[in-house]
C-alpha positions as CSV (number, residue, x, y, z in Angstrom):
1,M,0.0,0.0,0.0
2,S,1.6,3.3,-1.1
3,S,1.7,6.6,0.8
4,S,-1.2,7.9,-1.3
5,K,-3.4,5.1,0.1
6,T,-4.0,3.4,-3.3
7,L,-4.3,-0.3,-3.0
8,A,-3.7,-2.6,-6.0
9,L,-5.1,-6.2,-6.0
10,Q,-4.0,-8.8,-8.5
11,I,-7.0,-11.1,-9.1
12,T,-5.9,-14.3,-11.0
13,D,-6.9,-17.9,-11.2
14,A,-4.5,-18.8,-8.4
15,D,-4.2,-17.6,-4.7
16,T,-3.0,-14.1,-4.3
17,T,-2.3,-12.2,-1.2
18,C,-3.2,-8.6,-0.2
19,R,-1.9,-7.5,3.2
20,G,-2.1,-11.0,4.6
21,V,-5.6,-11.7,3.3
22,S,-5.8,-14.5,0.7
23,I,-8.2,-13.6,-2.1
24,T,-9.2,-16.4,-4.4
25,F,-12.2,-16.3,-6.6
26,F,-12.2,-19.8,-8.3
27,D,-11.7,-23.4,-7.2
28,N,-10.9,-22.5,-3.6
29,E,-12.2,-25.0,-1.1
30,S,-11.7,-22.6,1.8
31,L,-14.5,-20.4,0.5
32,A,-16.9,-23.3,0.9
33,S,-16.7,-23.1,4.7
34,A,-19.2,-21.2,6.7
35,S,-17.6,-17.9,7.4
36,V,-14.4,-17.5,5.3
37,E,-15.9,-15.7,2.4
38,G,-17.9,-13.4,4.7
39,L,-14.7,-12.5,6.5
40,A,-12.9,-11.9,3.3
41,I,-15.6,-9.5,2.2
42,Q,-15.4,-7.6,5.5
43,R,-11.6,-7.2,5.2
44,M,-12.0,-6.0,1.6
45,L,-14.5,-3.4,2.6
46,T,-12.2,-2.3,5.4
47,F,-9.4,-1.8,2.8
48,A,-11.8,0.2,0.6
49,Q,-12.8,2.4,3.5
50,H,-9.2,3.3,4.3
51,S,-8.0,3.7,0.7
52,S,-8.6,6.5,-1.7
53,M,-8.7,4.1,-4.7
54,L,-8.4,0.4,-5.3
55,T,-7.2,-1.1,-8.6
56,F,-8.4,-4.6,-9.5
57,V,-6.6,-6.5,-12.2
58,W,-8.7,-9.3,-13.6
59,S,-7.5,-12.3,-15.5
60,D,-9.3,-13.4,-18.7
61,R,-10.9,-16.4,-16.9
62,A,-12.0,-14.3,-14.0
63,T,-13.5,-11.8,-16.4
64,R,-15.5,-14.4,-18.3
65,A,-16.8,-16.1,-15.2
66,V,-17.9,-13.0,-13.4
67,S,-19.5,-11.5,-16.5
68,A,-21.6,-14.6,-16.9
69,S,-22.9,-15.0,-13.3
70,P,-21.6,-12.2,-11.1
71,A,-23.9,-12.8,-8.1
72,E,-22.6,-16.3,-7.8
73,Y,-19.2,-15.0,-6.8
74,P,-20.0,-12.9,-3.7
75,L,-16.4,-11.7,-3.2
76,A,-16.1,-10.6,-6.8
77,A,-19.5,-9.0,-6.7
78,V,-18.6,-6.8,-3.7
79,A,-15.4,-5.8,-5.5
80,I,-17.3,-4.7,-8.6
81,A,-19.9,-2.8,-6.5
82,L,-17.2,-0.7,-4.7
83,K,-17.5,3.0,-5.4
84,N,-13.8,3.8,-5.2
85,A,-12.4,1.1,-7.4
86,V,-10.9,0.8,-10.9
87,H,-11.0,-2.4,-12.8
88,V,-8.6,-3.5,-15.6
89,K,-8.0,-6.6,-17.6
90,D,-4.6,-8.2,-17.4
91,A,-3.2,-8.0,-20.9
92,G,0.5,-8.2,-20.3
93,A,2.5,-5.1,-20.2
94,I,-0.5,-2.8,-21.0
95,P,-3.6,-3.5,-19.0
96,R,-6.9,-2.8,-20.7
97,P,-9.9,-1.1,-19.1
98,F,-12.6,-3.5,-17.8
99,D,-16.1,-2.0,-18.1
100,V,-18.0,-3.3,-15.1
101,E,-21.1,-1.1,-15.3
102,K,-23.3,-3.7,-16.9
103,I,-22.1,-6.4,-14.6
104,R,-22.7,-4.1,-11.6
105,E,-26.3,-3.5,-12.8
106,Q,-26.8,-7.3,-13.1
107,I,-25.6,-7.8,-9.5
108,L,-27.9,-5.1,-8.1
109,K,-30.9,-6.6,-10.0
110,H,-30.2,-10.1,-9.0
111,R,-33.1,-12.2,-7.7
112,L,-32.2,-15.2,-5.5
113,K,-32.1,-18.5,-7.5
114,L,-34.0,-20.8,-5.2
115,D,-32.6,-24.0,-6.8
116,M,-29.1,-23.0,-5.4
117,V,-27.3,-24.6,-8.3
118,S,-24.3,-22.4,-7.6
119,E,-24.1,-23.3,-3.9
120,R,-23.7,-19.6,-3.0
121,Q,-25.2,-16.2,-4.0
122,I,-25.3,-12.7,-2.7
123,L,-27.9,-10.0,-2.5
124,L,-26.4,-6.5,-2.2
125,C,-27.9,-3.4,-0.6
126,L,-26.2,-0.1,-1.6
127,D,-27.0,3.0,0.4
128,H,-24.6,5.6,-1.0
129,E,-25.4,8.2,-3.6
130,K,-27.6,6.0,-5.8
131,P,-29.3,3.6,-3.3
132,S,-30.2,0.1,-4.6
133,L,-32.1,-2.4,-2.6
134,P,-32.8,-6.0,-3.7
135,S,-36.5,-6.7,-4.3
136,D,-36.2,-10.1,-2.6
137,L,-35.7,-8.2,0.7
138,Y,-37.3,-4.8,0.1
139,D,-40.6,-3.7,-1.3
140,P,-39.7,-1.8,-4.5
141,S,-42.5,0.8,-4.2
142,S,-42.0,1.8,-0.5
143,K,-38.3,1.0,-0.3
144,R,-39.0,-0.6,3.1
145,L,-38.1,-4.0,4.4
146,R,-40.7,-6.6,3.4
147,R,-43.3,-7.8,6.0
148,D,-42.8,-10.7,8.3
149,D,-45.2,-13.0,6.3
150,E,-43.3,-12.1,3.1
151,F,-40.0,-13.2,4.8
152,E,-41.7,-16.4,5.9
153,A,-42.8,-17.1,2.3
154,F,-39.2,-16.3,1.1
155,V,-37.7,-18.8,3.5
156,D,-40.4,-21.4,2.7
157,D,-39.5,-21.2,-1.0
158,L,-35.8,-21.4,-0.2
159,L,-36.1,-24.4,2.1
160,F,-38.5,-26.3,-0.1
161,A,-36.1,-25.9,-3.1
162,Q,-33.5,-27.9,-1.1
163,H,-35.6,-31.0,-1.7
164,G,-33.9,-31.2,-5.1
165,V,-30.5,-31.8,-3.5
166,G,-31.7,-34.7,-1.3
167,L,-32.9,-32.9,1.8
168,N,-36.3,-33.7,3.2
169,P,-38.6,-30.7,3.4
170,A,-40.3,-32.3,6.4
171,H,-37.1,-32.1,8.4
172,L,-36.5,-28.5,7.3
173,S,-40.0,-27.2,8.0
174,K,-39.4,-26.8,11.8
175,F,-36.7,-24.3,11.0
176,R,-38.7,-22.1,8.6
177,L,-40.2,-19.6,11.2
178,P,-37.0,-19.2,13.3
179,I,-34.9,-18.6,10.2
180,A,-37.4,-16.1,8.9
181,V,-37.5,-14.2,12.2
182,I,-33.7,-14.2,12.6
183,L,-33.2,-13.1,9.0
184,R,-35.6,-10.2,9.1
185,E,-34.3,-9.0,12.5
186,L,-30.7,-9.0,11.3
187,L,-31.6,-7.1,8.1
188,E,-33.7,-4.6,10.2
189,N,-30.7,-4.0,12.5
190,T,-28.5,-3.3,9.5
191,D,-31.2,-1.0,8.1
192,D,-31.3,1.0,11.4
193,H,-27.6,1.0,12.4
194,A,-25.3,0.1,9.5
195,R,-26.1,2.7,6.9
196,T,-24.9,5.9,8.6
197,D,-22.0,7.0,10.8
198,L,-22.2,8.5,14.3
199,D,-23.2,11.9,12.9
200,G,-26.2,10.4,11.0
201,S,-24.5,10.8,7.6
202,V,-24.5,8.0,5.0
203,I,-21.2,6.1,5.2
204,K,-18.9,7.0,2.4
205,P,-17.6,6.0,0.0
206,N,-19.2,2.6,0.4
207,A,-22.3,2.1,2.4
208,M,-22.9,-1.5,1.6
209,R,-24.9,-4.3,3.2
210,G,-25.8,-7.8,1.9
211,L,-27.2,-11.2,2.4
212,L,-24.8,-14.1,1.6
213,V,-26.7,-17.3,1.0
214,K,-24.6,-20.4,1.0
215,R,-25.4,-24.1,1.1
216,I,-23.0,-26.2,3.2
217,M,-23.3,-29.9,3.2
218,Q,-22.0,-31.5,6.4
219,Q,-22.1,-35.0,7.7
220,R,-24.0,-35.4,11.0
221,Q,-21.9,-37.3,13.6
222,V,-23.9,-38.9,16.3
223,P,-21.9,-39.7,19.5
224,T,-21.9,-43.3,20.6
225,Q,-22.5,-44.3,24.2
226,R,-19.4,-45.8,25.8
227,R,-19.9,-49.1,27.5
228,R,-19.1,-49.3,31.2
229,S,-16.2,-51.6,32.1
230,R,-17.3,-54.6,34.3
231,A,-14.0,-54.3,36.2
232,A,-14.5,-50.6,37.0
233,P,-13.3,-49.9,40.5
234,R,-15.9,-49.1,43.1
235,S,-15.7,-45.7,44.7
236,K,-16.1,-45.1,48.4
237,G,-19.6,-44.3,49.4
238,R,-21.3,-46.1,46.5
239,A,-23.9,-48.8,46.9
240,R,-22.4,-52.4,46.6
241,G,-22.2,-53.5,43.0
242,C,-23.1,-50.0,41.6
243,N,-20.6,-48.4,39.2
244,R,-22.4,-45.0,38.9
245,M,-21.4,-41.9,40.9
246,I,-25.1,-41.3,41.5
247,P,-26.6,-44.8,41.9
248,C,-30.0,-45.7,40.5
249,A,-32.4,-46.0,43.4
250,R,-34.3,-48.9,41.9
251,R,-31.1,-50.9,41.1
252,C,-29.7,-50.3,44.6
253,A,-32.9,-51.3,46.3
254,N,-32.9,-54.6,44.4
255,R,-29.3,-55.3,45.4
256,R,-30.2,-54.7,49.1
257,R,-33.0,-57.3,49.0
């Protein structure tokens, strides 16, 4: 990072590092974990907040993939939505400009794909200069957060769509209401407290919020009960023949007969 606070990021097909933060957009297993990509987005926003300008250099493969489905690459989508960023294509000695305006519009108009074919998606809320709020979360006419019942329907659709990947909707139905309540509460908190600074002014240059939706498949491990050893030593004060620290009253009564 130079003295003029201009940060240059090299975005390629392989791992690159920016001030200790690994930024990888493709074929990176670490981004599949629950919180890694969200943390990377937070760090990038912090860089942007403390930099006058960021320069992103995109490889050809990165350019093609992001242009096709930008909302399916949350970290890249946030980079494109930054207000104080310049984007160029890596063309050897002379980088070429990378026009991201159409891609940016595509990100901001994105509607959540319920089939979750991509495993992860992002809905972005921009609150600076030209505010943009995703219609999945906000009513387009009033610009207000959608009602409780609309969030419940939104979560219902999302959970039911997971039936296509082998999950039983009957097992997911018990989570629908808690998820809808938590989701709306969190978004309402960001709406009330994450758009402005302490003076009440809109955060500059990037007042940005978002919902990162990610499907994570995990194997459920059920703990097995360990068998008691027959030769376990008896502790002082236990009933005769009882191997428990707190003896069962019925068992001990039978042994005293």
